[in-house]
N, C-alpha and C positions, 0 to 999 in steps of 0.2 A: 983788121977792122979799123976804120977811120977813127981818129980821136976827136973829131968835131962833128956834132950832129945838130939837128934843129927839130922842128915839130915832126919830122919824119920818123922819129924814134931813135935818134942818135944822141950820145952824150960823150963828154970828155972823160978820159980815164981817171982824172982826179976829182970828178964830181962826186957828190954824196950818194948814198944808197937811195935817198929820197928823190933825187933828180933822176936816177936810173929808173925807179919805180914809176915816176911821172911819164918818162919817155916810153917805157914799156906800155903804159896806158895808151899812148898814141898808136903804138904798134897794134893794139887791140881795137883801135877805132874810136877811142875816147877823145873828146875835145877838151881844150883848155876851159877851165871854169874860173877865169880871172880876166880883168880888163884894166885899162888905164895906162897913161904914160908912166906913172909910178904904180906898178901893178898892185891891185888888191883883189882878193877872192870875190867872186860873184856872191850875191846874197844867198845864204843857205849853204855855201860851199866852203866856208872857212874850216880849215883843218882837214880837208879832203885831198887825196893824192893828186887830183887834177886842179886843185886851187894853187895858190902861190905861197902858202904858209910853210913854216918849218915842220909842223906836224902833218904827216901825210897818212891819214887813215883811208882805207878802202871800205866802202859800204855797199849796201844792196843796190843803190842807184848805179854804181860803177859796174857791178856784175850784170845788172839788167841791160845797161846800155851796150856792153861788150857782146852779150848774147844777141841783142837786137841787131847789131851790126853783122854779126856772124850769120844770122838767119834772115838777113835782108828785111828787117822790120822797122827800119828808120824811115820816117815820113819826111822829116826835114832835119837839118843839122842839130843833133843832140836830142831829138824827140823820138821816143819809142811809140809804136802803135799800141 
C-alpha cells in the first residue's frame, strides 16, 4: 500500500487515526467540510470527521451522505435528495 495519499482516500502510515478516518470518509464518497488557505471547518461542521479539527466525530449527516452516494441520490456535490 502506498504511504502517501490525498483526497482519494490515502494516508501516510504515521498519520493519526483521525486522519485515517477522514480519508476513509472520502473512500465512502464524503467531501471535505473545510475551506481556506489556513483551513477551518465549514460552518456547522466543527468537530466532524470531514472537518479539519482534532476531534473527529461521525454523525447522522455523514451516514446519510455515504448512503446517498452508494444509492446514487446525490443531486450536486455534497447534497442529498
